[in-house]
DONUDREN-759452 format. One record per residue (C-alpha): x, y, z; residue in three letters. Coordinates in steps of 0.001 Angstrom, whole numbers, plus 500000, padded with zeros to 6 digits. Example, Ala and Ser with C-alpha at 12.3 -4.5 7.8 and 13.67 -1.06 7.14 Angstrom:
DONUDREN-759452
512300495500507800ALA/513670498940507140SER/
***
This chain:
DONUDREN-759452
548683522964469272MET/546036521911466923LYS/546443518347467715SER/546193519106471471GLY/542959521014470814LEU/541631518188468708LEU/542374515674471475LEU/540719517913474128TRP/537550518125471937CYS/537441514367471552ILE/537757513842475138LEU/534974516275475931ILE/532760514384473263CYS/533481510999474860ILE/532690512416478211MET/529273513854476970LEU/528476510665475121VAL/529158508487478312PHE/527319511003480544GLY/524263510906478269LEU/524391507148478069ALA/524617506930481799GLU/521668509316482171ALA/519713507260479631ALA/520428504074481561ILE/519517505741484901SER/516146506989483391ALA/515484503484481938GLU/515955501920485302LEU/514052504487487343LYS/511023502823489169THR/507819504332490407VAL/509144504280493951GLU/512235506156492995GLN/510495508686490836ALA/507309509122492882TYR/507939508197496614PRO/504755507221498633MET/502585506842495533LEU/502626502921495296SER/501220500724497877SER/503757498138496773GLY/502309496389493865VAL/503804498770491276LEU/506732500124493324SER/509323498379491122ASN/507536499232487789ALA/509766500972485283LYS/508793504413484396VAL/509059504779480555THR/507078505925477469THR/504392503672476215LEU/502209503818473045PRO/499317506302473062LYS/496533505081475279GLY/498517502249476973VAL/499454503109480627ILE/500805499887481717LEU/502639496951479886ARG/503889493605481379SER/504629490910478793GLY/501378490352476839SER/499369492320479461LEU/498354495842478370LYS/496114498105480375ILE/494683501374478794THR/493086504461480113GLN/489861503444478607LYS/489781500323480848GLN/490331502396483868LEU/487623504847482723ASP/485198501867482375ASP/486029500727485902GLU/485311504140487296VAL/482042504262485361ALA/480970500984486920LYS/481681502254490617ALA/478919503803492754PRO/478278507377491890ALA/479392508499495350GLU/482896506938494763LEU/483596508160491276ARG/485132511488492306THR/487403509781494747GLN/488476507113492160LEU/489201509769489618LYS/491793511183491932SER/493169507849492680ASN/493493506214489161LEU/496936505015490008PHE/495460502972492955PHE/492809501556490490LEU/495667500665488080LEU/497603498916490836GLU/494610496763491718ASN/493765495923488079LYS/497424495121487396ALA/497746492932490503ALA/494482491072489634SER/495485490373486066ASP/499114489319486904LEU/498066487234489998LEU/495450485401487823LEU/498067484548485293ALA/500250483175488103GLU/497411481183489636ALA/496648479627486214LYS/500271478591485954ALA/500151477024489376TRP/496902475225488571ALA/498440473856485435LYS/501518472647487241LYS/499411470908489848ASN/496899469373487485ASN/493907471369488811ARG/490787471721486789THR/490737474754484479THR/486934475103484686SER/487036476874488074GLU/486044480525488040SER/488793483111488352ASP/487640484001491879GLN/487689480385493055LYS/491177479805491394LEU/492662482750493131LEU/491093481686496516GLN/492545478166496188ALA/496041479605495082TYR/496089481838498275PHE/494700479142500598GLU/497591476886499460ASN/500037479624500036MET/498817480103503627THR/497922476623504681SER/500774476257507275ASN/499689479259509403LEU/498276478904512883SER/497472480974515922VAL/498920479771519296PRO/496975480339522497ASP/499448482817523940GLU/499017485048520845GLU/495204484801521055ALA/495260485555524851LYS/497525488594524223GLY/495199489972521689PHE/492100489405524022PHE/493972491271526913GLU/494753494225524720SER/491224494516523356ASN/488966493576526302LYS/486913496692525700SER/485785495143522393MET/484714491808524069MET/481926493093526360GLY/481602490838529436ASP/482853487750527678ALA/485912485939529101ASN/488653484470526978TYR/487302480893526774GLU/484012482244525455GLN/485467484058522538VAL/488693482070522058LYS/487464480527518727ASP/486460483743517303GLN/489593485496518327VAL/491733482809516825LYS/489746482905513621ALA/490110486635513351TYR/493888486527514067LEU/494363483590511596LEU/492485485698508940ALA/494676488775509609GLN/497845486511509346LYS/496671485040505959ARG/495929488458504715GLN/499373489661505712GLY/501038486844503766VAL/498812487540500729VAL/499431491188500861ASP/503093490795501042LYS/503018488434498063TYR/500822490800496139ILE/503055493801496943ASN/506211491924495515THR/504493491215492261ILE/506599493814490382SER/509700492026491609LYS/508401488879489784ARG/507299490583486588ASN/508821493249484412VAL/506246496053484419ILE/506393499280482535GLU/504283502263483245ILE/503909505379481178ASP/505751508344482718GLY/503550511155481483ALA/500494509398482847TRP/501942508600486308VAL/503306512196486709ALA/499726513553486412LYS/498330510803488712GLN/501004511635491405TYR/499886515212491848VAL/496195513984492166LEU/496933511039494485ALA/499145512966496971MET/496455515682497470ASN/494842514087500559ASN/495325514565504361PRO/497391511357504941VAL/500000511885502243ASP/500303515549503223LYS/501282514708506790VAL/503643511968505554ARG/505382514513503505LYS/505640517144506231SER/508992515998507554GLY/507496514997510951LYS/506538511719512473PRO/502793511066512200SER/499960508861513754ILE/497016508339511423VAL/493883506846513099ASP/491360505362510713PHE/487940505054512237GLY/484287506037512064ALA/481411507488514015ASP/479309504865515910GLY/482267502613516426CYS/482852502244520265GLN/486649501538520075PRO/486970504378517587CYS/485190506865519924GLU/487436505663522812MET/490363506693520745MET/488983510341520265THR/490214511809523689PRO/493400510008523344ILE/494170511543519959LEU/493047514930521260ASP/495525514723524150SER/498340513507521815LEU/497777516636519539LYS/498302518930522604LYS/501217517030524257GLU/503173516503521042TYR/502401519758519262ALA/505118520690516894GLY/506741517183517199LYS/504089514968515856LEU/501177514927513324ASN/497980513428514791VAL/495281512771512101LEU/491843511140512180PHE/490453509646508834VAL/486685508822508700HIS/486734505680506723VAL/483027506033505560ARG/483815509454504049LYS/487177508596502678GLU/486537504990501361GLN/489109504981498553VAL/491836506473500766LEU/491036503857503486ALA/491364501125500800ALA/494634502574499633ARG/495956502016503068TYR/494621498563503390GLY/492080499327506150ILE/489834496292506715GLN/488778496774510280ALA/488533499868512523ILE/490004501526514425PRO/493439501202512887VAL/496426503371513933GLN/499360503768511597ILE/502678505219512698PHE/504915506911509986PHE/508447508167510729ASP/509594511608509682LYS/510468510437506239SER/506840509114505720GLY/507708505398505930LYS/505185503192507828GLU/506937501823510791VAL/504028500214512702PHE/500297499572512659ARG/497774498491515248HIS/494167497244514939VAL/491698497975517647GLY/491696500337520684PHE/495204501322521503PHE/495770502589525091PRO/497582505891525373LYS/500585504527527420GLU/501241502037524721GLN/501142504728522077ILE/503474506768524011ILE/505900503655524462ALA/505742503168520631LYS/506533506898519947LEU/509463506620522279ALA/510851503646520208GLU/510513505983517217MET/512492508646519057GLY/509451510942519552VAL/509381512258523214LYS/
***
């Protein structure tokens, strides 16, 4: 009887030990994206949430970023942006981490290709990205399609008159897309650790904005980023108003004024306006469009998403 009880106690202890070990491993492997969905723009999505020394909020190899460094960055920003930045310190951290880690990669690339090391950091990064996107091009069909979809932005000009500008714009967008994708996978190429207590506080602050609130609502959403005085933006206004009425209860329709919400717009990668971003009911971005977007095309895209 006693031996059976002893065996049972041993089994329970083994189960507890293995359970605790499994929990510890799980916690060690937890990433920012797993612990705090929607917080990261991609750069730190795979960063491991852990406990770091006091004052250090991010560590990757020899790189360390401290709270003081972020505070210094906020202090250097224009006064009108400081309040927005203080609520988006995680975004600021992502940008600094990306910049520092990319620069290290660019220097390694330069050394491997026997490039001069006297270039400024900015010129080195520019050369690194240009090399990365040197094989991109814009075919006529693609440029014509963009022209036809955005005639309202072209005034009275025909395609031949604006062909070079359209191609240059689309090529720049393609290059930016490649660079953005590369930047957003930086945490897959580097082991990055972030302090758990710090990121928990930042999550509460960063999610307190109109875009992330609709993303967490459990309904699909369209977010239109624009501004007053922008003709294509103003052309979107009646379309957004009608969508709000026609899809009431089924769809969130939100307008964000980029001049008033500069940091939020930057977080979502807005570089030209208007931009319409479509999110599914889980808050995942499924599509984005730059420029005026006719209502019938929006409805078709919503139908693809299962919103009718």
